[in-house]
Structure formats: structure tokens, C-alpha cells
ZATORMAR-791126 format. One record per atom (N, C-alpha, C): atom name; residue in three letters; x, y, z. Coordinates in pm, 1 decimal, m for minus. Layout:
<atome=CA, residu=ALA, u=X, v=Y, w=Z>;
...
//
This chain:
<atome=N, residu=UNK, u=m1460.2, v=m1147.9, w=m84.3>;
<atome=CA, residu=UNK, u=m1364.9, v=m1123.3, w=m181.9>;
<atome=C, residu=UNK, u=m1210.2, v=m1087.0, w=m79.8>;
<atome=N, residu=UNK, u=m1102.0, v=m1094.3, w=m171.8>;
<atome=CA, residu=UNK, u=m1021.7, v=m1024.7, w=m137.3>;
<atome=C, residu=UNK, u=m973.9, v=m878.5, w=m200.8>;
<atome=N, residu=UNK, u=m939.5, v=m772.6, w=m139.2>;
<atome=CA, residu=UNK, u=m884.8, v=m672.6, w=m212.9>;
<atome=C, residu=UNK, u=m770.1, v=m622.0, w=m202.3>;
<atome=N, residu=UNK, u=m671.8, v=m593.1, w=m270.2>;
<atome=CA, residu=UNK, u=m557.5, v=m547.6, w=m184.8>;
<atome=C, residu=UNK, u=m542.5, v=m368.7, w=m249.1>;
<atome=N, residu=UNK, u=m511.4, v=m321.2, w=m144.5>;
<atome=CA, residu=UNK, u=m523.2, v=m120.0, w=m111.9>;
<atome=C, residu=UNK, u=m394.7, v=m115.3, w=m157.6>;
<atome=N, residu=UNK, u=m339.9, v=m59.0, w=m211.5>;
<atome=CA, residu=UNK, u=m230.3, v=2.8, w=m285.3>;
<atome=C, residu=UNK, u=m168.0, v=122.3, w=m253.8>;
<atome=N, residu=UNK, u=m108.8, v=169.9, w=m84.6>;
<atome=CA, residu=UNK, u=m80.0, v=343.1, w=m95.2>;
<atome=C, residu=UNK, u=44.9, v=389.2, w=m169.8>;
<atome=N, residu=UNK, u=m27.7, v=504.8, w=m201.0>;
<atome=CA, residu=UNK, u=52.6, v=553.5, w=m284.7>;
<atome=C, residu=UNK, u=108.9, v=671.1, w=m262.7>;
<atome=N, residu=UNK, u=234.8, v=743.4, w=m213.0>;
<atome=CA, residu=UNK, u=195.6, v=888.4, w=m174.9>;
<atome=C, residu=UNK, u=354.4, v=959.1, w=m209.7>;
<atome=N, residu=UNK, u=360.6, v=1105.0, w=m248.3>;
<atome=CA, residu=UNK, u=500.6, v=1124.5, w=m271.0>;
<atome=C, residu=UNK, u=578.7, v=1122.6, w=m169.9>;
<atome=N, residu=UNK, u=662.3, v=1061.9, w=m187.7>;
<atome=CA, residu=UNK, u=781.6, v=1017.0, w=m49.8>;
<atome=C, residu=UNK, u=859.3, v=1140.7, w=m50.4>;
<atome=N, residu=UNK, u=891.3, v=1271.7, w=m103.9>;
<atome=CA, residu=UNK, u=938.1, v=1371.6, w=m60.6>;
<atome=C, residu=UNK, u=822.0, v=1434.5, w=59.6>;
<atome=N, residu=UNK, u=738.6, v=1369.1, w=113.9>;
<atome=CA, residu=UNK, u=654.9, v=1406.3, w=180.7>;
<atome=C, residu=UNK, u=712.9, v=1440.5, w=311.1>;
<atome=N, residu=UNK, u=735.1, v=1331.8, w=324.8>;
<atome=CA, residu=UNK, u=755.9, v=1289.6, w=469.1>;
<atome=C, residu=UNK, u=894.7, v=1380.5, w=494.1>;
<atome=N, residu=UNK, u=984.7, v=1507.3, w=428.5>;
<atome=CA, residu=UNK, u=1118.8, v=1524.6, w=415.1>;
<atome=C, residu=UNK, u=998.3, v=1658.4, w=497.8>;
<atome=N, residu=UNK, u=855.7, v=1687.6, w=473.5>;
<atome=CA, residu=UNK, u=802.4, v=1835.8, w=441.0>;
<atome=C, residu=UNK, u=715.5, v=1832.1, w=570.6>;
<atome=N, residu=UNK, u=696.8, v=1755.3, w=635.0>;
<atome=CA, residu=UNK, u=639.7, v=1714.4, w=773.3>;
<atome=C, residu=UNK, u=691.7, v=1746.5, w=945.8>;
<atome=N, residu=UNK, u=624.9, v=1823.6, w=993.3>;
<atome=CA, residu=UNK, u=720.5, v=1750.8, w=1116.4>;
<atome=C, residu=UNK, u=725.3, v=1619.0, w=1197.4>;
<atome=N, residu=UNK, u=792.1, v=1590.4, w=1247.6>;
<atome=CA, residu=UNK, u=783.9, v=1472.2, w=1324.5>;
<atome=C, residu=UNK, u=686.6, v=1461.3, w=1404.5>;
<atome=N, residu=UNK, u=605.9, v=1518.7, w=1456.1>;
<atome=CA, residu=UNK, u=490.6, v=1545.5, w=1541.9>;
<atome=C, residu=UNK, u=335.4, v=1511.1, w=1391.5>;
<atome=N, residu=UNK, u=364.8, v=1571.7, w=1305.4>;
<atome=CA, residu=UNK, u=262.3, v=1465.7, w=1196.7>;
<atome=C, residu=UNK, u=332.5, v=1343.3, w=1169.8>;
<atome=N, residu=UNK, u=401.1, v=1321.1, w=1133.3>;
<atome=CA, residu=UNK, u=513.3, v=1185.0, w=1125.3>;
<atome=C, residu=UNK, u=391.3, v=1096.5, w=1220.3>;
<atome=N, residu=UNK, u=441.6, v=1119.9, w=1297.1>;
<atome=CA, residu=UNK, u=386.4, v=983.9, w=1427.4>;
<atome=C, residu=UNK, u=260.5, v=1028.0, w=1433.7>;
<atome=N, residu=UNK, u=206.8, v=1127.6, w=1418.1>;
<atome=CA, residu=UNK, u=37.4, v=1118.6, w=1397.6>;
<atome=C, residu=UNK, u=m48.0, v=1010.2, w=1292.9>;
<atome=N, residu=UNK, u=25.3, v=1005.8, w=1200.1>;
<atome=CA, residu=UNK, u=m8.6, v=975.5, w=1038.6>;
<atome=C, residu=UNK, u=56.8, v=806.4, w=1084.7>;
<atome=N, residu=UNK, u=124.0, v=843.7, w=1117.7>;
<atome=CA, residu=UNK, u=177.9, v=662.7, w=1185.6>;
<atome=C, residu=UNK, u=52.7, v=562.1, w=1320.1>;
<atome=N, residu=UNK, u=95.5, v=692.1, w=1392.3>;
<atome=CA, residu=UNK, u=m67.2, v=623.5, w=1478.5>;
<atome=C, residu=UNK, u=m191.3, v=617.5, w=1410.8>;
<atome=N, residu=UNK, u=m215.8, v=689.9, w=1381.9>;
<atome=CA, residu=UNK, u=m346.1, v=680.9, w=1292.6>;
<atome=C, residu=UNK, u=m325.8, v=520.2, w=1213.9>;
<atome=N, residu=UNK, u=m249.1, v=507.9, w=1097.2>;
<atome=CA, residu=UNK, u=m227.2, v=386.5, w=1069.5>;
<atome=C, residu=UNK, u=m257.7, v=300.7, w=1101.2>;
<atome=N, residu=UNK, u=m187.4, v=278.2, w=1231.1>;
<atome=CA, residu=UNK, u=m185.9, v=171.8, w=1287.7>;
<atome=C, residu=UNK, u=m311.5, v=131.6, w=1333.4>;
<atome=N, residu=UNK, u=m391.0, v=258.2, w=1387.3>;
<atome=CA, residu=UNK, u=m492.6, v=248.7, w=1503.8>;
<atome=C, residu=UNK, u=m618.3, v=164.9, w=1422.5>;
<atome=N, residu=UNK, u=m593.1, v=198.4, w=1238.0>;
<atome=CA, residu=UNK, u=m697.0, v=192.5, w=1157.0>;
<atome=C, residu=UNK, u=m680.7, v=52.6, w=1103.8>;
<atome=N, residu=UNK, u=m538.6, v=m44.0, w=1097.7>;
<atome=CA, residu=UNK, u=m524.5, v=m145.7, w=1104.1>;
<atome=C, residu=UNK, u=m605.4, v=m206.0, w=1248.1>;
<atome=N, residu=UNK, u=m560.3, v=m174.0, w=1340.8>;
<atome=CA, residu=UNK, u=m655.6, v=m309.5, w=1427.2>;
<atome=C, residu=UNK, u=m767.0, v=m282.7, w=1399.1>;
<atome=N, residu=UNK, u=m845.6, v=m140.5, w=1381.6>;
<atome=CA, residu=UNK, u=m1001.1, v=m149.5, w=1367.4>;
<atome=C, residu=UNK, u=m1063.6, v=m239.2, w=1256.9>;
<atome=N, residu=UNK, u=m930.5, v=m264.1, w=1192.8>;
<atome=CA, residu=UNK, u=m980.4, v=m369.3, w=1033.1>;
<atome=C, residu=UNK, u=m981.3, v=m477.3, w=1106.5>;
<atome=N, residu=UNK, u=m889.8, v=m525.5, w=1193.0>;
<atome=CA, residu=UNK, u=m846.2, v=m671.9, w=1214.6>;
<atome=C, residu=UNK, u=m995.4, v=m698.9, w=1326.7>;
<atome=N, residu=UNK, u=m1018.0, v=m574.3, w=1422.6>;
<atome=CA, residu=UNK, u=m1146.8, v=m669.4, w=1483.3>;
<atome=C, residu=UNK, u=m1277.3, v=m634.0, w=1400.6>;
<atome=N, residu=UNK, u=m1296.6, v=m602.8, w=1278.5>;
<atome=CA, residu=UNK, u=m1420.6, v=m612.8, w=1238.4>;
<atome=C, residu=UNK, u=m1393.2, v=m745.6, w=1102.6>;
<atome=N, residu=UNK, u=m1317.8, v=m796.9, w=1149.9>;
<atome=CA, residu=UNK, u=m1267.3, v=m935.0, w=1047.9>;
<atome=C, residu=UNK, u=m1221.7, v=m888.9, w=917.5>;
<atome=N, residu=UNK, u=m1199.0, v=m749.9, w=865.0>;
<atome=CA, residu=UNK, u=m1097.3, v=m734.6, w=721.9>;
<atome=C, residu=UNK, u=m942.6, v=m715.6, w=692.3>;
<atome=N, residu=UNK, u=m919.7, v=m694.4, w=779.4>;
<atome=CA, residu=UNK, u=m769.9, v=m695.1, w=763.1>;
<atome=C, residu=UNK, u=m710.8, v=m870.4, w=770.9>;
<atome=N, residu=UNK, u=m608.7, v=m897.8, w=642.9>;
<atome=CA, residu=UNK, u=m524.5, v=m992.2, w=632.9>;
<atome=C, residu=UNK, u=m396.3, v=m939.6, w=614.5>;
<atome=N, residu=UNK, u=m347.2, v=m827.7, w=596.6>;
<atome=CA, residu=UNK, u=m197.2, v=m805.1, w=656.3>;
<atome=C, residu=UNK, u=m211.1, v=m671.3, w=572.4>;
<atome=N, residu=UNK, u=m100.2, v=m573.5, w=673.5>;
<atome=CA, residu=UNK, u=m23.1, v=m449.0, w=609.7>;
<atome=C, residu=UNK, u=39.8, v=m423.0, w=662.1>;
<atome=N, residu=UNK, u=181.3, v=m323.3, w=564.2>;
<atome=CA, residu=UNK, u=248.7, v=m352.7, w=559.5>;
<atome=C, residu=UNK, u=342.1, v=m201.3, w=502.1>;
<atome=N, residu=UNK, u=372.0, v=m154.3, w=534.8>;
<atome=CA, residu=UNK, u=466.2, v=m21.8, w=481.1>;
<atome=C, residu=UNK, u=589.2, v=m115.0, w=415.3>;
<atome=N, residu=UNK, u=640.4, v=2.9, w=330.5>;
<atome=CA, residu=UNK, u=717.3, v=m65.1, w=222.9>;
<atome=C, residu=UNK, u=873.1, v=61.8, w=259.0>;
<atome=N, residu=UNK, u=1012.9, v=16.4, w=257.7>;
<atome=CA, residu=UNK, u=1071.4, v=73.8, w=271.2>;
<atome=C, residu=UNK, u=1067.6, v=217.9, w=151.8>;
<atome=N, residu=UNK, u=1188.8, v=339.3, w=151.5>;
<atome=CA, residu=UNK, u=1223.2, v=414.0, w=44.3>;
<atome=C, residu=UNK, u=1213.3, v=307.1, w=m84.4>;
<atome=N, residu=UNK, u=1213.7, v=402.8, w=m168.8>;
<atome=CA, residu=UNK, u=1176.5, v=332.6, w=m296.4>;
<atome=C, residu=UNK, u=1341.7, v=335.7, w=m366.0>;
<atome=N, residu=UNK, u=1384.0, v=452.5, w=m275.9>;
<atome=CA, residu=UNK, u=1557.6, v=414.8, w=m324.9>;
<atome=C, residu=UNK, u=1643.4, v=299.9, w=m275.8>;
<atome=N, residu=UNK, u=1555.5, v=211.6, w=m224.5>;
<atome=CA, residu=UNK, u=1580.1, v=76.8, w=m151.7>;
<atome=C, residu=UNK, u=1517.4, v=m39.7, w=m280.2>;
<atome=N, residu=UNK, u=1487.3, v=15.4, w=m316.7>;
<atome=CA, residu=UNK, u=1393.4, v=m117.6, w=m463.0>;
<atome=C, residu=UNK, u=1538.6, v=m141.3, w=m569.6>;
<atome=N, residu=UNK, u=1488.1, v=m279.0, w=m603.2>;
<atome=CA, residu=UNK, u=1579.6, v=m317.1, w=m697.7>;
<atome=C, residu=UNK, u=1457.9, v=m407.9, w=m827.8>;
<atome=N, residu=UNK, u=1469.7, v=m304.4, w=m912.3>;
<atome=CA, residu=UNK, u=1372.4, v=m380.6, w=m1024.3>;
<atome=C, residu=UNK, u=1435.5, v=m497.0, w=m1137.7>;
<atome=N, residu=UNK, u=1372.0, v=m642.3, w=m1110.5>;
<atome=CA, residu=UNK, u=1432.2, v=m765.1, w=m1181.0>;
<atome=C, residu=UNK, u=1346.2, v=m726.3, w=m1322.2>;
<atome=N, residu=UNK, u=1417.5, v=m829.9, w=m1403.5>;
<atome=CA, residu=UNK, u=1387.9, v=m843.0, w=m1529.0>;
<atome=C, residu=UNK, u=1427.1, v=m905.4, w=m1585.1>;
<atome=N, residu=UNK, u=1365.9, v=m1042.0, w=m1682.5>;
<atome=CA, residu=UNK, u=1450.2, v=m1130.9, w=m1689.0>;
<atome=C, residu=UNK, u=1369.3, v=m1107.6, w=m1862.3>;
<atome=N, residu=UNK, u=1489.2, v=m1123.6, w=m1972.2>;
<atome=CA, residu=UNK, u=1460.6, v=m1118.0, w=m2126.1>;
<atome=C, residu=UNK, u=1574.2, v=m1220.3, w=m2180.9>;
<atome=N, residu=UNK, u=1508.6, v=m1290.3, w=m2257.9>;
<atome=CA, residu=UNK, u=1557.2, v=m1437.8, w=m2340.9>;
<atome=C, residu=UNK, u=1658.3, v=m1532.0, w=m2222.0>;
<atome=N, residu=UNK, u=1561.9, v=m1516.3, w=m2144.7>;
<atome=CA, residu=UNK, u=1644.6, v=m1563.4, w=m2038.7>;
<atome=C, residu=UNK, u=1792.5, v=m1550.2, w=m1917.5>;
<atome=N, residu=UNK, u=1807.8, v=m1416.6, w=m1922.7>;
<atome=CA, residu=UNK, u=1897.8, v=m1318.8, w=m1914.4>;
<atome=C, residu=UNK, u=1823.9, v=m1238.8, w=m1798.8>;
<atome=N, residu=UNK, u=1904.0, v=m1278.1, w=m1683.8>;
<atome=CA, residu=UNK, u=1857.5, v=m1186.3, w=m1529.6>;
<atome=C, residu=UNK, u=1926.7, v=m1017.8, w=m1522.8>;
<atome=N, residu=UNK, u=1862.3, v=m921.6, w=m1514.2>;
<atome=CA, residu=UNK, u=1941.8, v=m816.1, w=m1475.5>;
<atome=C, residu=UNK, u=1846.5, v=m722.2, w=m1386.4>;
<atome=N, residu=UNK, u=1930.2, v=m670.9, w=m1308.3>;
<atome=CA, residu=UNK, u=1868.2, v=m588.8, w=m1201.9>;
<atome=C, residu=UNK, u=1892.9, v=m446.3, w=m1243.3>;
<atome=N, residu=UNK, u=1833.9, v=m355.8, w=m1213.2>;
<atome=CA, residu=UNK, u=1834.5, v=m180.9, w=m1203.4>;
<atome=C, residu=UNK, u=1779.0, v=m159.0, w=m996.7>;
<atome=N, residu=UNK, u=1866.5, v=m73.5, w=m976.5>;
<atome=CA, residu=UNK, u=1826.9, v=23.5, w=m844.2>;
<atome=C, residu=UNK, u=1777.8, v=111.9, w=m859.6>;
<atome=N, residu=UNK, u=1638.7, v=105.2, w=m793.7>;
<atome=CA, residu=UNK, u=1525.6, v=165.4, w=m794.1>;
<atome=C, residu=UNK, u=1398.6, v=144.8, w=m865.7>;
<atome=N, residu=UNK, u=1302.7, v=196.0, w=m882.2>;
<atome=CA, residu=UNK, u=1145.1, v=149.5, w=m897.1>;
<atome=C, residu=UNK, u=1192.2, v=202.6, w=m1091.0>;
<atome=N, residu=UNK, u=1083.8, v=97.5, w=m1131.4>;
<atome=CA, residu=UNK, u=1115.4, v=103.1, w=m1264.9>;
<atome=C, residu=UNK, u=1038.7, v=234.0, w=m1342.5>;
<atome=N, residu=UNK, u=939.8, v=281.5, w=m1281.9>;
<atome=CA, residu=UNK, u=899.6, v=402.2, w=m1368.2>;
<atome=C, residu=UNK, u=921.9, v=562.1, w=m1283.5>;
<atome=N, residu=UNK, u=962.7, v=602.3, w=m1326.1>;
<atome=CA, residu=UNK, u=990.3, v=789.2, w=m1249.6>;
<atome=C, residu=UNK, u=863.5, v=838.6, w=m1261.0>;
<atome=N, residu=UNK, u=813.2, v=874.1, w=m1165.5>;
<atome=CA, residu=UNK, u=688.1, v=877.4, w=m1095.9>;
<atome=C, residu=UNK, u=669.3, v=937.9, w=m976.9>;
<atome=N, residu=UNK, u=570.9, v=1101.3, w=m953.6>;
<atome=CA, residu=UNK, u=606.1, v=1161.9, w=m806.9>;
<atome=C, residu=UNK, u=590.4, v=1040.7, w=m733.4>;
<atome=N, residu=UNK, u=484.0, v=1015.1, w=m753.3>;
<atome=CA, residu=UNK, u=419.9, v=893.4, w=m596.2>;
<atome=C, residu=UNK, u=493.9, v=754.4, w=m643.5>;
<atome=N, residu=UNK, u=473.2, v=713.6, w=m526.6>;
<atome=CA, residu=UNK, u=583.1, v=568.4, w=m529.3>;
<atome=C, residu=UNK, u=490.1, v=472.4, w=m431.8>;
<atome=N, residu=UNK, u=455.8, v=376.5, w=m469.1>;
<atome=CA, residu=UNK, u=447.0, v=224.6, w=m345.7>;
<atome=C, residu=UNK, u=495.5, v=275.9, w=m240.2>;
<atome=N, residu=UNK, u=416.9, v=290.2, w=m120.4>;
<atome=CA, residu=UNK, u=459.1, v=312.2, w=m30.6>;
<atome=C, residu=UNK, u=415.0, v=213.4, w=77.2>;
<atome=N, residu=UNK, u=325.4, v=161.0, w=58.5>;
<atome=CA, residu=UNK, u=269.3, v=m7.3, w=150.3>;
<atome=C, residu=UNK, u=131.8, v=m60.7, w=71.9>;
<atome=N, residu=UNK, u=53.2, v=m121.9, w=122.5>;
<atome=CA, residu=UNK, u=m17.5, v=m224.6, w=116.6>;
<atome=C, residu=UNK, u=m129.0, v=m262.0, w=226.9>;
<atome=N, residu=UNK, u=m241.3, v=m285.7, w=213.4>;
<atome=CA, residu=UNK, u=m356.2, v=m324.6, w=316.0>;
<atome=C, residu=UNK, u=m411.9, v=m466.4, w=227.2>;
<atome=N, residu=UNK, u=m428.4, v=m529.4, w=304.1>;
<atome=CA, residu=UNK, u=m508.6, v=m642.6, w=196.4>;
<atome=C, residu=UNK, u=m583.0, v=m728.3, w=293.4>;
<atome=N, residu=UNK, u=m708.7, v=m650.9, w=247.5>;
<atome=CA, residu=UNK, u=m850.2, v=m676.8, w=323.7>;
<atome=C, residu=UNK, u=m947.1, v=m761.3, w=293.2>;
<atome=N, residu=UNK, u=m1017.8, v=m871.7, w=355.0>;
<atome=CA, residu=UNK, u=m1155.1, v=m915.8, w=320.3>;
<atome=C, residu=UNK, u=m1266.8, v=m820.7, w=298.0>;
<atome=N, residu=UNK, u=m1320.8, v=m800.5, w=184.3>;
<atome=CA, residu=UNK, u=m1484.0, v=m710.7, w=150.9>;
<atome=C, residu=UNK, u=m1546.2, v=m814.8, w=114.3>;
<atome=N, residu=UNK, u=m1693.5, v=m753.2, w=113.5>;
<atome=CA, residu=UNK, u=m1777.1, v=m786.8, w=60.5>;
<atome=C, residu=UNK, u=m1820.3, v=m798.2, w=m69.3>;
<atome=N, residu=UNK, u=m1786.8, v=m652.9, w=m123.3>;
<atome=CA, residu=UNK, u=m1813.1, v=m634.0, w=m271.4>;
<atome=C, residu=UNK, u=m1719.3, v=m492.4, w=m303.1>;
<atome=N, residu=UNK, u=m1664.4, v=m436.3, w=m431.3>;
<atome=CA, residu=UNK, u=m1591.8, v=m325.1, w=m428.4>;
<atome=C, residu=UNK, u=m1687.9, v=m200.9, w=m375.4>;
<atome=N, residu=UNK, u=m1776.1, v=m144.0, w=m382.6>;
<atome=CA, residu=UNK, u=m1859.8, v=m80.0, w=m254.5>;
<atome=C, residu=UNK, u=m1783.3, v=m67.9, w=m112.2>;
<atome=N, residu=UNK, u=m1785.1, v=m183.8, w=m64.4>;
<atome=CA, residu=UNK, u=m1702.8, v=m196.0, w=91.2>;
<atome=C, residu=UNK, u=m1578.2, v=m156.3, w=50.4>;
<atome=N, residu=UNK, u=m1489.8, v=m239.5, w=m4.3>;
<atome=CA, residu=UNK, u=m1352.0, v=m200.5, w=m10.8>;
<atome=C, residu=UNK, u=m1331.1, v=m83.1, w=m66.5>;
<atome=N, residu=UNK, u=m1390.9, v=21.7, w=m120.8>;
<atome=CA, residu=UNK, u=m1378.9, v=168.5, w=m108.9>;
<atome=C, residu=UNK, u=m1408.0, v=244.7, w=m35.8>;
<atome=N, residu=UNK, u=m1488.2, v=175.3, w=34.4>;
<atome=CA, residu=UNK, u=m1538.5, v=262.6, w=167.7>;
<atome=C, residu=UNK, u=m1442.4, v=219.3, w=265.0>;
<atome=N, residu=UNK, u=m1372.2, v=115.9, w=281.7>;
<atome=CA, residu=UNK, u=m1251.0, v=66.5, w=380.5>;
<atome=C, residu=UNK, u=m1120.9, v=138.3, w=337.3>;
<atome=N, residu=UNK, u=m1113.1, v=133.6, w=225.7>;
<atome=CA, residu=UNK, u=m1004.4, v=176.8, w=133.9>;
<atome=C, residu=UNK, u=m984.5, v=366.5, w=206.4>;
<atome=N, residu=UNK, u=m1128.2, v=391.6, w=174.2>;
<atome=CA, residu=UNK, u=m1104.4, v=584.8, w=182.7>;
<atome=C, residu=UNK, u=m1074.2, v=630.5, w=320.2>;
<atome=N, residu=UNK, u=m1102.4, v=498.7, w=407.6>;
<atome=CA, residu=UNK, u=m1025.2, v=611.5, w=581.5>;
<atome=C, residu=UNK, u=m892.0, v=489.0, w=556.1>;
<atome=N, residu=UNK, u=m853.9, v=508.5, w=517.4>;
<atome=CA, residu=UNK, u=m662.1, v=460.7, w=522.8>;
<atome=C, residu=UNK, u=m590.3, v=611.1, w=519.2>;
<atome=N, residu=UNK, u=m605.2, v=611.2, w=654.9>;
<atome=CA, residu=UNK, u=m515.7, v=778.4, w=704.8>;
<atome=C, residu=UNK, u=m395.8, v=844.5, w=569.7>;
<atome=N, residu=UNK, u=m335.4, v=775.1, w=482.8>;
<atome=CA, residu=UNK, u=m231.7, v=801.6, w=398.6>;
<atome=C, residu=UNK, u=m334.3, v=868.4, w=247.1>;
<atome=N, residu=UNK, u=m496.0, v=802.2, w=267.8>;
<atome=CA, residu=UNK, u=m527.0, v=868.4, w=122.8>;
<atome=C, residu=UNK, u=m589.9, v=1029.8, w=161.7>;
<atome=N, residu=UNK, u=m524.8, v=1079.7, w=256.2>;
<atome=CA, residu=UNK, u=m574.5, v=1258.4, w=260.1>;
<atome=C, residu=UNK, u=m401.5, v=1274.8, w=236.7>;
<atome=N, residu=UNK, u=m310.6, v=1231.8, w=188.4>;
<atome=CA, residu=UNK, u=m169.1, v=1274.6, w=140.8>;
<atome=C, residu=UNK, u=m147.0, v=1226.7, w=32.4>;
<atome=N, residu=UNK, u=m207.3, v=1088.5, w=m34.0>;
<atome=CA, residu=UNK, u=m148.6, v=1065.9, w=m132.7>;
<atome=C, residu=UNK, u=m328.2, v=977.3, w=m209.2>;
<atome=N, residu=UNK, u=m247.3, v=890.1, w=m266.6>;
<atome=CA, residu=UNK, u=m373.3, v=771.5, w=m316.6>;
<atome=C, residu=UNK, u=m405.2, v=623.7, w=m278.0>;
<atome=N, residu=UNK, u=m512.5, v=583.0, w=m256.0>;
<atome=CA, residu=UNK, u=m512.2, v=445.6, w=m220.9>;
<atome=C, residu=UNK, u=m553.7, v=366.2, w=m391.3>;
<atome=N, residu=UNK, u=m498.3, v=246.8, w=m421.4>;
<atome=CA, residu=UNK, u=m520.9, v=218.8, w=m568.6>;
<atome=C, residu=UNK, u=m609.2, v=34.6, w=m513.2>;
<atome=N, residu=UNK, u=m727.9, v=55.5, w=m507.2>;
<atome=CA, residu=UNK, u=m767.5, v=m67.9, w=m478.7>;
<atome=C, residu=UNK, u=m794.2, v=m181.5, w=m629.4>;
<atome=N, residu=UNK, u=m728.2, v=m292.6, w=m548.9>;
<atome=CA, residu=UNK, u=m785.7, v=m435.0, w=m683.0>;
<atome=C, residu=UNK, u=m801.4, v=m548.4, w=m637.6>;
<atome=N, residu=UNK, u=m934.8, v=m600.3, w=m666.1>;
<atome=CA, residu=UNK, u=m919.2, v=m712.1, w=m631.0>;
<atome=C, residu=UNK, u=m831.5, v=m841.5, w=m669.4>;
<atome=N, residu=UNK, u=m805.1, v=m918.3, w=m574.8>;
<atome=CA, residu=UNK, u=m725.2, v=m1047.3, w=m574.4>;
<atome=C, residu=UNK, u=m836.0, v=m1127.6, w=m692.8>;
<atome=N, residu=UNK, u=m713.4, v=m1164.3, w=m816.1>;
<atome=CA, residu=UNK, u=m770.9, v=m1319.9, w=m850.7>;
<atome=C, residu=UNK, u=m799.3, v=m1392.8, w=m776.7>;
<atome=N, residu=UNK, u=m890.7, v=m1447.6, w=m768.3>;
<atome=CA, residu=UNK, u=m933.0, v=m1643.8, w=m698.3>;
<atome=C, residu=UNK, u=m908.9, v=m1713.5, w=m766.7>;
<atome=N, residu=UNK, u=m749.4, v=m1768.8, w=m781.1>;
<atome=CA, residu=UNK, u=m706.3, v=m1912.5, w=m854.5>;
<atome=C, residu=UNK, u=m803.5, v=m1993.9, w=m804.3>;
<atome=N, residu=UNK, u=m756.5, v=m2107.1, w=m860.9>;
<atome=CA, residu=UNK, u=m825.7, v=m2279.0, w=m806.7>;
<atome=C, residu=UNK, u=m858.1, v=m2259.0, w=m656.9>;
<atome=N, residu=UNK, u=m961.1, v=m2292.8, w=m573.3>;
<atome=CA, residu=UNK, u=m997.9, v=m2317.1, w=m424.4>;
<atome=C, residu=UNK, u=m993.2, v=m2442.6, w=m398.1>;
<atome=N, residu=UNK, u=m881.0, v=m2467.0, w=m305.0>;
<atome=CA, residu=UNK, u=m928.1, v=m2641.9, w=m248.8>;
<atome=C, residu=UNK, u=m1046.8, v=m2640.8, w=m199.1>;
//
């Protein structure tokens, strides 16, 4: 099964840690992605740009509107994702718990809906 691991953290955290600590987190994250790839779990992983670059789109009654920034006011923001293959939820939780940013934020794990398969 495929699981999406959504990586959330307080964006202000990056302003409070040293460059050295930021570099360590980045290095650990890339190394873990490499480990997951070698194990056959990794499908894709990407970091997202700052929430301040986000645009929220809504369509109501056929009219498109856009708003700068995220939809919800919250301390933690979506900072990236890791799409993995895992046997079941237990394995996906084990994998997600080792994502380095889990120590600073949270990881939301969701199964990907398997629509019609060819």
C-alpha cells in the first residue's frame, strides 16, 4: 500500500536554530530518504517552500478566487511530504517515526486511496 507522510513543523523554528543544526536536519533527512529508497519504500519526497509563498484557491458557484497564504491559521504548517510503500499501517508508522523532522514537529500518515487499478 502507498502511504503519504505529511511533515508538519512550526516554520518559525527555522529562525531559532543555528545554521549548523539546520544543516544537520537537512543531511539526516536526505540520508533517510536514501535509506528508504534502498529498502524499496520511497516513492517520492519533497520539501515545500515557505507557507508565505502559498496561494489558496477556491471555486464557488463557478467563480475562482485566490488568497495569499494558507487556508487555516495554525502554528504548524505543511513543510513537505514523503510518499512511501508499506505493508500496512504499522509499517508506515515505523517508517514515518524515523523521519528526522518528527523530532521537531509531527508527521501525519494517511493511506493513499487506491482507485481503479489497471
